[in-house]
N, C-alpha and C positions, 0 to 999 in steps of 0.2 A: 611490414604487415600491420603493425599497430597504427602507423600514420594513415594508411589506406582505410583501415576500419573506422578510425575516428572521423575521417573525411566523409565516409558514407553516413555515419551517424549524424554528422552536422547537417548533411543534405536532407536526411529524413526528418530531423528535428525542425528544419525550416518549413517543411510541409506538414508539420504537426502529426507525424507518424508515431513519434515516441517522445516520452518525457523521461530523461535519465538524470540521476543525481550522482555526484561523486560519493561512493560508499565502498567499503571493503567488498571485494568480489568473492564469490563462491568458487573455490579452486576446482576446476574440472576442464579437461581437454578431450578432444576427439582425435582419433587416428583417421586418416583419409583412406585407409585400406578398404578396398571393395569387398573383402572377405567378411568384414564385420557387419553385424545386423544394423539396420537403420536406428539412429538414436531415438530414445523415447522423448516425450514432451518435457519430462523433468531434466533429461540430459541437455536438451536444447536450451532450456531455461538457464541452467548453470553454465553451459559453455558460452552463451551470449554474454553473461556477466564477465567471464574470464577474458573473452576476446576484446571486450570493450574497455576494460579497466586494468588489465595486467600488462605492464610495460615489458615483461620478460617473455612475451609470446614470440617464439622464434620458429614455430612449426610452419610448414608450407601454407596450409589453409585449414580453416575449420568450417564445418558444415553448420552454419548458424542462420536461423531465420530472424534477422535483426528486427524487422517491423513487429514481430510478435513478442518482443521483450517486455516482460512484466516483472515487477519486483515481488519477492516473497514477503510474507508477514506485513501486509498492508491493511490498515484500518480505513475503510471508506465510511465517512460519517457526515451527518447533517451539520455543515459548517456555520449555519446561521443560528443554531440552537445554543442558548447560553449554557444549559446543562451539559450538552454534548461537548462543548468547547472546554468547560471546566474539567470534564473527565479527561479530555485529551491532554490538557496542561498537567494534570496530576500524573498521567502515564509517562509523559516526557520527563518529568522530574524523577519518577520512580525507576524508570528504565535506564539505569546507569550504563548498561552495556550497549545501549542504542540498537536493540534488536528489532524494535517495532517502528514502522514508518506509517505515515498518515496521508490521506488524500481527502479533500473536501468534495462532497457529493456534487456541489454546485460547479465544480471544475470540469472542463472538457476531458481532462486526464483521467477522470473517474470512469468514463464510459467503457474503456477496454476491460477494466476489472469487473464491471457489472455484466458486460457481454459474455465474458468467458465463464461466468457463473450462471448465465441464463436469467439474469434479473433485470428488472426495470427500475427506474428512478423511484417510483412509488414504493417498491419493495424495500429499498434501502432507507427511505424516509421512515418507514414503519419499524424496521429493525436494521440496525447498522450492520455493516458487512466486514468480516475479517477474512481476507484472502491469505491463507497460510502457505499455499504453494500450488503448483499445477494440479488441477483436479481436486483440490481440497479447500473448501471454504465453509464458514459458519456465519450464522446470523443470530441476533437477539442475545438471550442469556448465555447460550453456548459460545457465541463469539466472545462475549465478555470474559468468560472463564478461561477460554483458550488463550486470550491475550494475557491474562494474569499468570498463566503457566510459564510465560517467558520472562517474567520479572524475577528479581532476586528474592530470597526469603526476607521477611515473612510473607510477602504478598503472594508469591507463587503457591503457597499452601492453600490459599483460598480457592484454587482450581479444584480442590477435592470436593467442592460443592456440586460438582458435576454428577455426583451420585443422586442428587435430588432429581426426581422425574422431570423430564423436559417440559411437559405440559404445565406443571406447577410453576417451574421457574419462569417460563415464558408468559404465564398469566400475570405474574407480578411485573415483569419487564414491560409487557404491552400496556398495562394500566398506567405506569409511570410515563411511558413514551407517548401515549395518547394525550396526556395532560401536560406535557413538558412545556409547551409554549405558554399555557395559561399560568402555570406555577412559576416558571423561571424566565420567560420572555424569549424573544428572538430578535435578530438584527436584520438589516436589509441586505447585508452581504457577509461573506465569510469573516468571522470574528478574528481569525488569525491575521487578517490584514492590519489590525490595530496593534499586533505584537509580532512584528516581522522577525524578531530575533529567534522565533520558534521555527521559521521556515526551513532551516537546515534539515529538519526531520520530515519534511513533506516531499513526496514524489512529484507533486505539482508545483513546486516552489517557484519555478520560472514563470509559469502562468500567473500565479498569485502575486509575485513581485511586480510583474508588468501591470497587473490590475491595480496594485497599490500605487504605483507611480502615476498611472493614468488619472487616478482620483486626486492626486496632488496638483495636477496641471490646471 
C-alpha cells in the first residue's frame, strides 16, 4: 500500500498537483467501515500525512484525497522582502522543534494555501499568511503572534500580546509593512535562493531548488 501511494504521489507531483516534503507525519488512520461517518477535512488532512509518510501502514485502504494535501503551520510570506526574509531566518533559528514551515508567496506552491483561505496574492503581500490548519488561518499581527506561540520559551510568551486590540496591533503592522521596501529593500527573486541550506524548512523547496539551479546555468 505504501509503495502504491508513493507512486500516486510521484505522478501527481509531476503534474504539479502537490508539493510534499519529508517531515514527521501526524499519526491518524481511518477505518474503511461504511458504518462510520465521513471523515472531516481535518481527518483527511492528517490521514493524508500518515498514508504518505508512514512505512508501517498495513491497513487495506485509506480514504484520502491526496491532491488536497496541505501542510499545517505554514507561513506564506513575501520572499523578495529583506525584512520578511530576516524574520523567517530568525524563526528558523528559534524554532528548535521545527514546528513551523515556510512558503514563498512568489512560488506556485503558495497558491493552494491562499485559495483555501479565500485570499489573493495582493492580500498576502499586504499581510503575511499563517495557515495553522484546516479552516484556521491568520494574517498580519495575529499571524505573527500565533507563530510565536509555537516557539519555545521565552519567545512563546510574546503571544500574550494578543490581548492588545487587533486594530491597534494591525495599525502598527500595516505601517511597517507599507514602508518595508523603502526601509529595508527588496530583491528580484526569493532571497532564500541565496541561502539554500534553509530550504529544508520550506514546503516549496523543490520548486525553489529547481529555480536556484536554473539561475546557475
